[in-house]
KOLGU-4560 file (N, C-alpha, C; in nm, 3 decimals, padded with zeros to 5 digits):
<recs>
<n_xx: -04.354 n_yy: 10.417 n_zz: 18.508 ca_xx: -04.321 ca_yy: 10.432 ca_zz: 18.736 c_xx: -04.310 c_yy: 10.559 c_zz: 18.729 mol: A seq: 1 type: MET>
<n_xx: -04.451 n_yy: 10.640 n_zz: 18.731 ca_xx: -04.373 ca_yy: 10.818 ca_zz: 18.764 c_xx: -04.246 c_yy: 10.858 c_zz: 18.843 mol: A seq: 2 type: ALA>
<n_xx: -04.169 n_yy: 10.770 n_zz: 18.938 ca_xx: -04.058 ca_yy: 10.817 ca_zz: 19.019 c_xx: -03.949 c_yy: 10.695 c_zz: 19.017 mol: A seq: 3 type: ASN>
<n_xx: -03.979 n_yy: 10.664 n_zz: 18.846 ca_xx: -03.852 ca_yy: 10.597 ca_zz: 18.810 c_xx: -03.700 c_yy: 10.700 c_zz: 18.846 mol: A seq: 4 type: SER>
<n_xx: -03.628 n_yy: 10.697 n_zz: 18.822 ca_xx: -03.487 ca_yy: 10.765 ca_zz: 18.834 c_xx: -03.426 c_yy: 10.675 c_zz: 18.676 mol: A seq: 5 type: ILE>
<n_xx: -03.367 n_yy: 10.827 n_zz: 18.620 ca_xx: -03.331 ca_yy: 10.799 ca_zz: 18.483 c_xx: -03.233 c_yy: 10.824 c_zz: 18.428 mol: A seq: 6 type: GLU>
<n_xx: -03.127 n_yy: 10.737 n_zz: 18.399 ca_xx: -02.956 ca_yy: 10.770 ca_zz: 18.382 c_xx: -02.920 c_yy: 10.822 c_zz: 18.252 mol: A seq: 7 type: THR>
<n_xx: -02.853 n_yy: 10.914 n_zz: 18.200 ca_xx: -02.882 ca_yy: 10.934 ca_zz: 18.038 c_xx: -02.751 c_yy: 11.042 c_zz: 18.024 mol: A seq: 8 type: TYR>
<n_xx: -02.735 n_yy: 11.060 n_zz: 17.934 ca_xx: -02.666 ca_yy: 11.116 ca_zz: 17.827 c_xx: -02.735 c_yy: 11.267 c_zz: 17.819 mol: A seq: 9 type: HIS>
<n_xx: -02.636 n_yy: 11.375 n_zz: 17.848 ca_xx: -02.615 ca_yy: 11.514 ca_zz: 17.735 c_xx: -02.511 c_yy: 11.672 c_zz: 17.824 mol: A seq: 10 type: GLU>
<n_xx: -02.518 n_yy: 11.679 n_zz: 17.677 ca_xx: -02.420 ca_yy: 11.815 ca_zz: 17.638 c_xx: -02.278 c_yy: 11.759 c_zz: 17.753 mol: A seq: 11 type: GLY>
<n_xx: -02.231 n_yy: 11.575 n_zz: 17.705 ca_xx: -02.067 ca_yy: 11.562 ca_zz: 17.758 c_xx: -02.065 c_yy: 11.459 c_zz: 17.846 mol: A seq: 12 type: GLY>
<n_xx: -02.191 n_yy: 11.535 n_zz: 17.946 ca_xx: -02.185 ca_yy: 11.491 ca_zz: 18.108 c_xx: -02.316 c_yy: 11.363 c_zz: 18.063 mol: A seq: 13 type: GLN>
<n_xx: -02.283 n_yy: 11.261 n_zz: 18.205 ca_xx: -02.411 ca_yy: 11.149 ca_zz: 18.225 c_xx: -02.453 c_yy: 11.203 c_zz: 18.327 mol: A seq: 14 type: TRP>
<n_xx: -02.623 n_yy: 11.273 n_zz: 18.323 ca_xx: -02.732 ca_yy: 11.270 ca_zz: 18.469 c_xx: -02.797 c_yy: 11.182 c_zz: 18.466 mol: A seq: 15 type: LYS>
<n_xx: -02.849 n_yy: 11.228 n_zz: 18.612 ca_xx: -02.981 ca_yy: 11.142 ca_zz: 18.644 c_xx: -03.048 c_yy: 11.255 c_zz: 18.701 mol: A seq: 16 type: ASN>
<n_xx: -03.192 n_yy: 11.235 n_zz: 18.697 ca_xx: -03.348 ca_yy: 11.270 ca_zz: 18.660 c_xx: -03.443 c_yy: 11.171 c_zz: 18.740 mol: A seq: 17 type: ARG>
<n_xx: -03.526 n_yy: 11.240 n_zz: 18.818 ca_xx: -03.661 ca_yy: 11.176 ca_zz: 18.832 c_xx: -03.749 c_yy: 11.210 c_zz: 18.645 mol: A seq: 18 type: PRO>
<n_xx: -03.809 n_yy: 11.064 n_zz: 18.643 ca_xx: -03.782 ca_yy: 11.030 ca_zz: 18.531 c_xx: -03.964 c_yy: 11.184 c_zz: 18.520 mol: A seq: 19 type: GLN>
<n_xx: -03.950 n_yy: 11.257 n_zz: 18.364 ca_xx: -04.068 ca_yy: 11.331 ca_zz: 18.417 c_xx: -03.962 c_yy: 11.500 c_zz: 18.429 mol: A seq: 20 type: GLY>
<n_xx: -03.879 n_yy: 11.528 n_zz: 18.483 ca_xx: -03.831 ca_yy: 11.657 ca_zz: 18.519 c_xx: -03.720 c_yy: 11.642 c_zz: 18.406 mol: A seq: 21 type: ASN>
<n_xx: -03.721 n_yy: 11.792 n_zz: 18.397 ca_xx: -03.682 ca_yy: 11.872 ca_zz: 18.286 c_xx: -03.519 c_yy: 11.886 c_zz: 18.332 mol: A seq: 22 type: SER>
<n_xx: -03.506 n_yy: 11.869 n_zz: 18.476 ca_xx: -03.380 ca_yy: 11.896 ca_zz: 18.461 c_xx: -03.345 c_yy: 11.798 c_zz: 18.579 mol: A seq: 23 type: ARG>
<n_xx: -03.160 n_yy: 11.817 n_zz: 18.535 ca_xx: -03.100 ca_yy: 11.659 ca_zz: 18.594 c_xx: -03.086 c_yy: 11.711 c_zz: 18.773 mol: A seq: 24 type: ALA>
<n_xx: -03.076 n_yy: 11.613 n_zz: 18.829 ca_xx: -03.086 ca_yy: 11.590 ca_zz: 18.991 c_xx: -02.928 c_yy: 11.636 c_zz: 18.994 mol: A seq: 25 type: SER>
<n_xx: -02.827 n_yy: 11.532 n_zz: 18.913 ca_xx: -02.695 ca_yy: 11.560 ca_zz: 18.946 c_xx: -02.643 c_yy: 11.499 c_zz: 18.874 mol: A seq: 26 type: ASN>
<n_xx: -02.455 n_yy: 11.528 n_zz: 18.790 ca_xx: -02.430 ca_yy: 11.571 ca_zz: 18.651 c_xx: -02.294 c_yy: 11.431 c_zz: 18.731 mol: A seq: 27 type: THR>
<n_xx: -02.201 n_yy: 11.350 n_zz: 18.604 ca_xx: -02.117 ca_yy: 11.276 ca_zz: 18.584 c_xx: -02.034 c_yy: 11.292 c_zz: 18.474 mol: A seq: 28 type: HIS>
<n_xx: -01.868 n_yy: 11.292 n_zz: 18.540 ca_xx: -01.793 ca_yy: 11.254 ca_zz: 18.332 c_xx: -01.832 c_yy: 11.115 c_zz: 18.388 mol: A seq: 29 type: GLU>
<n_xx: -01.845 n_yy: 11.047 n_zz: 18.405 ca_xx: -01.854 ca_yy: 10.850 ca_zz: 18.349 c_xx: -02.025 c_yy: 10.810 c_zz: 18.350 mol: A seq: 30 type: THR>
<n_xx: -02.020 n_yy: 10.747 n_zz: 18.309 ca_xx: -02.155 ca_yy: 10.677 ca_zz: 18.232 c_xx: -02.162 c_yy: 10.586 c_zz: 18.427 mol: A seq: 31 type: LYS>
<n_xx: -02.058 n_yy: 10.466 n_zz: 18.500 ca_xx: -02.045 ca_yy: 10.363 ca_zz: 18.564 c_xx: -02.093 c_yy: 10.505 c_zz: 18.670 mol: A seq: 32 type: ALA>
<n_xx: -02.042 n_yy: 10.663 n_zz: 18.697 ca_xx: -02.042 ca_yy: 10.695 ca_zz: 18.839 c_xx: -02.188 c_yy: 10.753 c_zz: 18.819 mol: A seq: 33 type: ALA>
<n_xx: -02.292 n_yy: 10.827 n_zz: 18.720 ca_xx: -02.402 ca_yy: 10.863 ca_zz: 18.717 c_xx: -02.520 c_yy: 10.705 c_zz: 18.792 mol: A seq: 34 type: ALA>
<n_xx: -02.424 n_yy: 10.589 n_zz: 18.710 ca_xx: -02.517 ca_yy: 10.460 ca_zz: 18.691 c_xx: -02.501 c_yy: 10.429 c_zz: 18.842 mol: A seq: 35 type: GLN>
<n_xx: -02.419 n_yy: 10.449 n_zz: 18.903 ca_xx: -02.388 ca_yy: 10.405 ca_zz: 19.078 c_xx: -02.502 c_yy: 10.563 c_zz: 19.167 mol: A seq: 36 type: SER>
<n_xx: -02.501 n_yy: 10.623 n_zz: 19.158 ca_xx: -02.571 ca_yy: 10.737 ca_zz: 19.223 c_xx: -02.755 c_yy: 10.701 c_zz: 19.165 mol: A seq: 37 type: VAL>
<n_xx: -02.700 n_yy: 10.787 n_zz: 19.062 ca_xx: -02.904 ca_yy: 10.647 ca_zz: 18.972 c_xx: -02.949 c_yy: 10.552 c_zz: 19.072 mol: A seq: 38 type: GLY>
<n_xx: -02.826 n_yy: 10.436 n_zz: 19.079 ca_xx: -02.904 ca_yy: 10.308 ca_zz: 19.178 c_xx: -02.988 c_yy: 10.360 c_zz: 19.353 mol: A seq: 39 type: ARG>
<n_xx: -02.871 n_yy: 10.440 n_zz: 19.328 ca_xx: -02.919 ca_yy: 10.476 ca_zz: 19.520 c_xx: -03.022 c_yy: 10.500 c_zz: 19.498 mol: A seq: 40 type: GLU>
<n_xx: -03.024 n_yy: 10.668 n_zz: 19.422 ca_xx: -03.161 ca_yy: 10.741 ca_zz: 19.389 c_xx: -03.290 c_yy: 10.671 c_zz: 19.420 mol: A seq: 41 type: MET>
<n_xx: -03.239 n_yy: 10.560 n_zz: 19.340 ca_xx: -03.434 ca_yy: 10.435 ca_zz: 19.279 c_xx: -03.442 c_yy: 10.321 c_zz: 19.396 mol: A seq: 42 type: ALA>
<n_xx: -03.320 n_yy: 10.339 n_zz: 19.473 ca_xx: -03.300 ca_yy: 10.241 ca_zz: 19.606 c_xx: -03.421 c_yy: 10.296 c_zz: 19.686 mol: A seq: 43 type: LYS>
<n_xx: -03.345 n_yy: 10.440 n_zz: 19.705 ca_xx: -03.431 ca_yy: 10.557 ca_zz: 19.855 c_xx: -03.530 c_yy: 10.571 c_zz: 19.792 mol: A seq: 44 type: ASP>
<n_xx: -03.609 n_yy: 10.524 n_zz: 19.687 ca_xx: -03.701 ca_yy: 10.551 ca_zz: 19.646 c_xx: -03.840 c_yy: 10.459 c_zz: 19.618 mol: A seq: 45 type: ARG>
<n_xx: -03.780 n_yy: 10.358 n_zz: 19.621 ca_xx: -03.827 ca_yy: 10.209 ca_zz: 19.596 c_xx: -03.916 c_yy: 10.227 c_zz: 19.469 mol: A seq: 46 type: GLY>
<n_xx: -03.797 n_yy: 10.253 n_zz: 19.371 ca_xx: -03.813 ca_yy: 10.295 ca_zz: 19.202 c_xx: -03.769 c_yy: 10.222 c_zz: 19.070 mol: A seq: 47 type: ALA>
<n_xx: -03.842 n_yy: 10.253 n_zz: 19.000 ca_xx: -03.741 ca_yy: 10.203 ca_zz: 18.883 c_xx: -03.626 c_yy: 10.239 c_zz: 18.867 mol: A seq: 48 type: GLU>
<n_xx: -03.524 n_yy: 10.201 n_zz: 18.765 ca_xx: -03.393 ca_yy: 10.302 ca_zz: 18.774 c_xx: -03.384 c_yy: 10.228 c_zz: 18.607 mol: A seq: 49 type: HIS>
<n_xx: -03.384 n_yy: 10.381 n_zz: 18.515 ca_xx: -03.346 ca_yy: 10.323 ca_zz: 18.402 c_xx: -03.250 c_yy: 10.433 c_zz: 18.319 mol: A seq: 50 type: ILE>
<n_xx: -03.177 n_yy: 10.367 n_zz: 18.228 ca_xx: -03.088 ca_yy: 10.359 ca_zz: 18.239 c_xx: -03.030 c_yy: 10.346 c_zz: 18.056 mol: A seq: 51 type: ILE>
<n_xx: -02.989 n_yy: 10.502 n_zz: 17.991 ca_xx: -02.966 ca_yy: 10.490 ca_zz: 17.857 c_xx: -02.858 c_yy: 10.507 c_zz: 17.846 mol: A seq: 52 type: LYS>
<n_xx: -02.862 n_yy: 10.427 n_zz: 17.697 ca_xx: -02.676 ca_yy: 10.483 ca_zz: 17.640 c_xx: -02.721 c_yy: 10.604 c_zz: 17.608 mol: A seq: 53 type: LYS>
<n_xx: -02.581 n_yy: 10.606 n_zz: 17.538 ca_xx: -02.520 ca_yy: 10.766 ca_zz: 17.460 c_xx: -02.618 c_yy: 10.831 c_zz: 17.349 mol: A seq: 54 type: MET>
<n_xx: -02.678 n_yy: 10.662 n_zz: 17.283 ca_xx: -02.819 ca_yy: 10.743 ca_zz: 17.155 c_xx: -02.910 c_yy: 10.757 c_zz: 17.223 mol: A seq: 55 type: ASP>
<n_xx: -02.962 n_yy: 10.752 n_zz: 17.381 ca_xx: -03.070 ca_yy: 10.767 ca_zz: 17.429 c_xx: -03.182 c_yy: 10.686 c_zz: 17.443 mol: A seq: 56 type: GLY>
<n_xx: -03.155 n_yy: 10.561 n_zz: 17.380 ca_xx: -03.241 ca_yy: 10.463 ca_zz: 17.389 c_xx: -03.245 c_yy: 10.367 c_zz: 17.526 mol: A seq: 57 type: THR>
<n_xx: -03.320 n_yy: 10.289 n_zz: 17.566 ca_xx: -03.264 ca_yy: 10.255 ca_zz: 17.671 c_xx: -03.154 c_yy: 10.082 c_zz: 17.640 mol: A seq: 58 type: ILE>
<n_xx: -03.136 n_yy: 10.116 n_zz: 17.756 ca_xx: -03.021 ca_yy: 09.998 ca_zz: 17.757 c_xx: -03.067 c_yy: 09.858 c_zz: 17.896 mol: A seq: 59 type: GLY>
<n_xx: -03.082 n_yy: 09.974 n_zz: 17.979 ca_xx: -03.132 ca_yy: 09.880 ca_zz: 18.100 c_xx: -03.245 c_yy: 09.953 c_zz: 18.228 mol: A seq: 60 type: GLU>
<n_xx: -03.264 n_yy: 09.790 n_zz: 18.229 ca_xx: -03.380 ca_yy: 09.824 ca_zz: 18.341 c_xx: -03.405 c_yy: 09.782 c_zz: 18.514 mol: A seq: 61 type: ARG>
<n_xx: -03.374 n_yy: 09.850 n_zz: 18.598 ca_xx: -03.393 ca_yy: 09.766 ca_zz: 18.707 c_xx: -03.523 c_yy: 09.849 c_zz: 18.803 mol: A seq: 62 type: ASN>
<n_xx: -03.610 n_yy: 09.763 n_zz: 18.908 ca_xx: -03.682 ca_yy: 09.719 ca_zz: 18.955 c_xx: -03.567 c_yy: 09.743 c_zz: 19.100 mol: A seq: 63 type: SER>
<n_xx: -03.655 n_yy: 09.895 n_zz: 19.165 ca_xx: -03.594 ca_yy: 09.854 ca_zz: 19.356 c_xx: -03.761 c_yy: 09.862 c_zz: 19.404 mol: A seq: 64 type: TYR>
<n_xx: -03.869 n_yy: 09.821 n_zz: 19.410 ca_xx: -03.964 ca_yy: 09.777 ca_zz: 19.460 c_xx: -04.027 c_yy: 09.844 c_zz: 19.355 mol: A seq: 65 type: GLY>
<n_xx: -04.208 n_yy: 09.809 n_zz: 19.387 ca_xx: -04.309 ca_yy: 09.855 ca_zz: 19.326 c_xx: -04.350 c_yy: 09.812 c_zz: 19.218 mol: A seq: 66 type: ASN>
<n_xx: -04.279 n_yy: 09.641 n_zz: 19.176 ca_xx: -04.216 ca_yy: 09.622 ca_zz: 19.030 c_xx: -04.343 c_yy: 09.604 c_zz: 18.992 mol: A seq: 67 type: ASP>
<n_xx: -04.416 n_yy: 09.699 n_zz: 18.885 ca_xx: -04.523 ca_yy: 09.689 ca_zz: 18.751 c_xx: -04.521 c_yy: 09.621 c_zz: 18.672 mol: A seq: 68 type: PRO>
<n_xx: -04.392 n_yy: 09.527 n_zz: 18.706 ca_xx: -04.483 ca_yy: 09.366 ca_zz: 18.629 c_xx: -04.401 c_yy: 09.244 c_zz: 18.703 mol: A seq: 69 type: HIS>
<n_xx: -04.500 n_yy: 09.199 n_zz: 18.834 ca_xx: -04.390 ca_yy: 09.147 ca_zz: 18.867 c_xx: -04.413 c_yy: 08.917 c_zz: 18.831 mol: A seq: 70 type: PRO>
<n_xx: -04.350 n_yy: 08.935 n_zz: 18.866 ca_xx: -04.319 ca_yy: 08.785 ca_zz: 18.814 c_xx: -04.483 c_yy: 08.666 c_zz: 18.865 mol: A seq: 71 type: SER>
<n_xx: -04.539 n_yy: 08.610 n_zz: 18.818 ca_xx: -04.645 ca_yy: 08.607 ca_zz: 18.844 c_xx: -04.575 c_yy: 08.399 c_zz: 18.904 mol: A seq: 72 type: GLN>
<n_xx: -04.629 n_yy: 08.376 n_zz: 19.032 ca_xx: -04.618 ca_yy: 08.228 ca_zz: 19.069 c_xx: -04.704 c_yy: 08.193 c_zz: 19.021 mol: A seq: 73 type: ALA>
<n_xx: -04.673 n_yy: 08.048 n_zz: 18.965 ca_xx: -04.789 ca_yy: 07.907 ca_zz: 18.953 c_xx: -04.764 c_yy: 07.843 c_zz: 19.001 mol: A seq: 74 type: VAL>
</recs>
């Protein structure tokens, strides 16, 4: 999803940015604080929120609209 929000760790800080951007939109001392702001950013944009672990791997994904893989009703 092009406008996904990514929460990640870099340079001793937790950060948020729209996926594909090279610079962070905001920085935080804790993962919880960054995750909270990233969630609100994703909700405001109707986007996916990608939360990475300290090692850079994806730990969690949450969709707040325009789900790229919606469940199929049977």
